[in-house]
N, C-alpha and C positions, 0 to 999 in steps of 0.2 A: 452811156456815152459811147459812140462807135470808135473803133480802133483807128489810129492814124495810118495803119497799114491795111490795105484791102486784102481779102481772103486769097485772091489770086496772087498778089504780090508776096504774101507771107510765105507761101510754099517755096517760092524762088529765093527770097531774101535770106531766109533762115537756113538755107543749104550751105551758105558760105559765111554767115555771121551768126554769132550767138545772140540770145536775148540781151545779155549783158552789154554787148557791143552796141546794140540798138538803143538801149537806154542811155548809155554814155553819149552817143551821137544826138539823141533827142534833147538831152539836157544842155549839151553844148550849143545846139542850134537855138534852143530856147533862151540861152544867155545872149547870143548874138542878136536875136530878133527883139530882145527886150522883154520877153515873157517873164524870164527870171532876171530880176535886177539884183545888183549887189545888196546883200542883207535879206533877200527873200528866203523864207523858210521853204525847204524842199520836203514835200509830203509824199511818202511812199504810196499811200492809198490813192491819192489823186493821180499819180503817174500810173499806178496799176490799172485804174479805171480808164484812163486816157489811152493807154496802149493795149489794154485787154490782155495783160499778162500777170503772172503771179508776182508776189513781192520779193521773192528770193533773188532773182537777177537784178532787181532794183537795188537791193542792199549791196550786192556785189559791185554794181556800177558806181554807187555812191562811195564805196571804199576806194575805188580807182580814182574818182574825182577828188577825194580827200587827199590821196597820195600825190595827186598832181597840183594840189593847192587851190583848186577851183571851188571846193566845198569845205566848210569847217563844221566840226561837230562840237556842240556845247552840251555837256552832261546835263540831263534832266530838262533840257530845252529843245534839243533836236539838231537837225542838220540845216545849214544855211549857205547860200551862195556867198563866197568870200567878199568882204568889203574892205577896200584899201583907202587910206587917206594919203595926201600928197607925200608925206614923209616916208610912209611905208612903200610907196611907189618908187621913190628915189633909192631907198635902201634895197629894194628888190632888184632894181637895175644895176646898182653898184655891185651887189653880190653876184648877180648873173654875169656881169662883165668880167669880174675877177675869175670866176670859176671857168667860164668858157675859154677865156684867154689862156689860163693855165692848162686847161685840158687840151686845147688844140696845139699849143706850143710843146706839150710833152710828147706829142706824136708827130711833130712836124716832118720828120724824115719818112713817115709812112705814107704821106700823100703822093699819089702817083700822077703821071701825066693825064691819065683818064679822069682822076678826080678833079684836076685843074680844069680840064676841058668841060666837065659837067658843070662846074661852078661858073665858067665863062658863058656856057649856053644858057644857064638860068639868068645870069646878069643881062645877056642879050635879049632875053624875053622880057625882062623888066624894061629895057630900053625901048623895045617894040611897043609895049603898053604906053610908054611915055610919048613916043612919036605919033601914035594914033590918037592921043588925047583921051584914052580910056580912063575910067574911074580908078582911083588908087586902091579901091577894094580888091581889084584883080591882082594886086601885088602880094597880098597875104599868103596865098598858097605857094607862090614863088619864093617868098621869104622863108617859109617853112622848109621848102626843099633845099634851099641854100644852106640853112643851118643844119639840116639833117645830114647833108653831105659832109659838112665839117665834123659832125658827131660820128659819122660812120667809121672813122679810124680809131675812135676812142674805146678802148676795152676796159672800161671801169664803170660798171652799172650804177654804183653808188654816186659817183661823180656826175654821171649823166642825169640821174634822178634829181640831184640838187640843182643842176643847170636848168632842167625843164621846170622844176618847181619854182625857182626864183623868179623867172620872168618870161621864159619862152611860151609856156601855155597861158600865163596870165595876160600877157600883152595881146594875144590873139583872141581872147574871149572876154575876160572881165573888163579889159581896158580897150577893146576894139574900137569903140566910138571915139576914144581919145587918140588911139594909135594912128588912125587914118587922117588925123588932122596935123600930125607932126611935120611931115615933109611933103614936098611935091613929088610926083612920080619920078621926075628927072633926078631929084636929090636922092631918092631911094636907090636908084641905079648907081649913082656915083659913090654912095656910101658903101655899097657892096663891092663895086669894082676896086676900090682902094684896098679892101681886104684881100682880094684875089692877087692884086699886084704885089702886095707886101708878102703874102704867102709864097709867091713865086721867087722872091728874093732869098728866102730861106733864113732870114735874120730873126732869131727867136725873140730878141728884146724889142725889135721894131714891131713885130707881129703882135706880141703881147700888149704893147701900148695901143696899137691900132684897134684891136678887138675891144679892149677895155674902154677906150674912148668912144667907140661905136655905141656901147651901152650907156655910158655915163651921159652922153649928150641926149640920147633918147629918153632916159629916165628923167633928166632935168626938164626937158620939154613936156614930157607926159605929166609930171607933177604940176607944172605951171598951168597946163590946160585944165587939169582936174580942179585945181584950186580956183581958177577963174570961173569955171562952170558952177562950182559949189557956192560961189559968192553971188551969182546972179539970181 
């Protein structure tokens, strides 16, 4: 089976990215386009043939995805794309909200005027997507940048890992088809603007509640959409 990367592209692509990076990207794209559905077994040999690379970087990539929560390893059975039921989704968002709220509030004094400006620019781009009537799928990378900016002042790798594992990565990949159904583009903009406005006030308790509710509401809606789809 031919590689998904042309020979000409390979020499350029792999100058800046490792094989492992490409495998991670390939699997994430496969999750988004439905090639890998929740519960699907991930076979190293199949990926090796598809990408025309050895299995070593594939193993490394799978370890990264296991750490991110997108892949689970079951002894004597293999590696599978993570599958979540409605309760697990709610629990994931509940946990993510608590962790991110605590993390951001712990460094609230470290956010600069530049950080606030960057968050506002991202929110304005969300507003622009809404005003142009563009699909909500375009919000996903902006949402990633928004939360990455919030995370940028947090100097606690363990806490960041738990935040990403709980729902940041999950919502954009495993649950993407549900995620884009939760809010209108306008609602996404306002949900993020209220976080910025609260951060600017500098009130730790108000900000903690704001971020926590941001996740709680999303988790509740996500679980309902998942449950409804599973019943159909």
